[in-house]
N, C-alpha and C positions, 0 to 999 in steps of 0.2 A: 616187125615188120611183116606184111606177108610178101607172097611175093609175087603178087600182082596188087596193082592202084587201078585205079581210073581216074579219066581228061576228058571230059568232056564228054561223059558217056562211052568213051574209046577206052579199052583194058589196054594199059603199060605194066612190062615188068622190071618188078625193083630194081634203081639208078637211072632207069632215063630219066634224060632230061627235059623238063617240059616247058618250064617258065626261062625268060632271057634272063639279063640284070637290069635291064631298063623297064622289066616287070611296076606296076606300079604298087604293088604291096608290098613289096623287097622292097620299095624305093621307098617308102613314108608312111608303108604299114595299112594301105588303102584297102581292107576287105576284115572277114572275118572270119570266126570257122564256129565249127557245132559236133560237138565232142558226145556220141551216146555211145550203152553197152546194146550191146548186142549176145541173149541169153539162151541158147536152147531153140536158135533160131529163131526168135525174136525177137523187134526192138526193145525196149522200155521206153514206155514214155514217149512211143512216136509221133502220137496230135500233139502233144503237148512241141516236141523241137520244130515240127513243122511248125508249128504257129511263129516260134521265137525268129526261125531260120522268114518268113514272108515281113515280119517287124525289121526286122536287120537289114534286109535287102533293101527296104522304103528307106530308112532311115539314113543309108551311107547312100542311094539312090543311082541303082544299080539299076541298068535297061534291061525289061525283060518282055518279053512273048504274053502277048495278051492272055493268050489261052494256060498259064505258067500254076503248075503246082505243085510245090513242094512233096508232095503224095508219089510224084515222082519217080524217088532216088529212094524209094520204099523196094523193088524190085532189082534194082542194081545193085543198092547195098546187100541183100541177099542171093546173088549170082556170084556177088565178090564173094562171099563167106565162102561157096561151093566153092570159089577155084579155091582159094586157098586155103581150104578144110576149114576153118576156124567158127565153124557156127556154132560150137555150143555155149564158147563163148569166149569174147573177144573186147577191144576197143575199136568203134568206126571214129575218125575223124573225117568231121568234112571240112574244107577251105574254100571260102567264095574270094578270090582278090580281083582285080580290074587289068584291065591289060598294058599294052606297053604308053612310052607316053612319059612328060614332063612334065611336070606343078602345072604348066597352063597350059599345056597340048597334050592329047592323049587320043588313041587309037578310037575307044567305042567304050560304052559306062555297060557290056554285055559282061555278066561273071565269065570266070573261068572256075567251073566243078571240080574241084581233084575231093576223093573219094578214098581212103587210104587205112588200113585193117592195121592190129597188129594181136597179140595173144597179150592175155591176164591171170594171173594166177587167181583161183578162186578165194582165196583165200581176202584176199581184194578188195568181195564187191559182200563177204556177211560181217558178222556184227565184231568188233576188233574186244577180245578179251583184253587189251593190254592197251588202257589207255596212251593216248596223243599225248608227247609233249609237244609243245606250244609256242614262237613268242613275240616280238615283236621289233618290228621291220622298220627302219623312220630315216633311212637315208634316202628314201623317195617317197612323194604323195598321193594317193589316189587324184587324179580332175575330178571335178563332180560338173559336169556338163550332160548334153543330151543326148552324148553318146558313148557316156559313163557307164551305161546296163550293160552293153554291148560287151561280148566279147572278139571285142577287134584284134585285127593281128600288128595292132599298136601294144605289143605285150613286154615292154618294157621294165615296166618295176615290177612289175610278177616274177620276169626271169630274175631279177638283180635278190630278189628279196628273196626266190626257189633257194639262189646261190647261198644265200649269208642263212637261208634255216639251215643247209649242209653243212657248212662249216660252221655251225654249233651243234650239232651234232642234232635239232629237232624234228620231227615229223612235219613241219609247215611252220609258217608265218603267217601275220595279222597285218592289214596293209592300213595304215591311216586316212583318214578324205585330208583334202587340205582346212578340214577346220579343226584337223583334230579326232576327229571321230570315228570310229571304225566305220572301214568299208567291207570290207570281207578277206579271203587270207588268198595266198598261191593258187589253191588248187578248188577253194566249196568258198560256201557260205558261211555264217558265222551265225548260231544262235546263242543265249544263255537263256538258262531257265532261276527263275528269282522269285521264291514264294507264291508259288504255285503258278504265278505269270510266264510264259513262252513270249523273247523278245530278238528281233532280230532288226539289222539295219535297215533303213527303210530306203527304196533305189534313190532318191536322190540326197542322197547320203555317202555315192558312189559304188553300193553294193550292182556286181552281177544281177543281171535277172535271171538267176536258176532254174531252168528245168522243174528240178527237184524240190527248190524253194518252192518254186508255186503249187509243187504235186504235197506238199509239208503245209503247207501253211493251209488249204482248202481242207486238209485232212485233219488238223487239229482244231476249225474250227468248224468242221460238220462234225467233230467229236468230242462238241462246248468245253473245249480247254483254252483258256484263251490267251488269245497269239496279238500281237500290235507289234508293226514295223513302225519303228523311232528311233532316233535319238540316243547311239549309242558312245558311251564314252572308257575310257581303255579302266579309269578307275569303277565301272562298273562289274567289271569281271573281280573286283574285290572280294564282293560282296557275295557273287549268283552261287547259287546251288548247284550249280553244272551247268557246263557247254558240251556243246557238237555240233559238228560240218556236216552237210550235203553236198554232195554235187550227183549228176545224171547218169555217172558209172561205177562211184561207190557207196552210192548209200547215202547211208548215214553213220558218223565215226564221233565216239566218245573222246574229249579230252581229257587228259587224266590232269595237265597241268600246263596252267601258262605263269609264265616268271613264279614269284614264290608260292603262288594260290593252286591247289587242292579241287577238285571235285568229285564228285558220287555221276551213276550214269541208270541210275533210274529210268528217265523217261527217253532218253535215246535207244536204251533197249527196246523198252513198249513201241517206240515208234519201227524200228528197223522191221521188229515181231510183226508189225499192225498192219505197217504205212511202206514197207518196204520187201517184206522179203517172198511175200504173194503178188508181188506185179510182176505181169510177161510182157 
């Protein structure tokens, strides 16, 4: 993590306490976060991040000033990168949480906004020549509701799945929804290539509305490649030609193996070269 972070527009040094034990995000997971990639001084897909921030604030009933625009965070992030000397390549994480209070009584609905930054290895953002190994996590299911597409601070099923993946020496784990269908993975949205068509879980299947997911959907459609947001089940992976993962920081990552099934990487590499590598 960088030497500095920002809380409601004010710079803080790493290690400074900023929230109390009665914070509603700490107590109940009431809030959300946004993770971005800063590369060569620019924030990749920043306009899409701003749209998702606005949608998340509205969905979780945050109280915002009338003249609020997420774009106002752009200068704060760039200035923070300058202080931390991380403008060349870094991960930026914004957290939006509610103030202090109990379940029925609380201070206010205005957000506490925390912006932090951490270093990132260049290899994490490039196409992986060695495919990922991924497995299924079945000890918890992703609930499908009006909040399931948000990156909320209530992240228990993902954190436990990540521990399970690490214990099994996987690179990531697939989460299933309450109906047994594919939702996403601990880190990313999941995509299947099958007989020339690209398939990905629909948002009503519990998938997070990823910024890179949105970008890839648009890119594929403009390129004339058939892509469908749909219901997918684990058996759909058995006869898939290719599996890949996407998120805002890592871009596109090829999956080599899920369970006993193995895959190629033609489309995922093409996507990286044409839809990701040239992004600013």
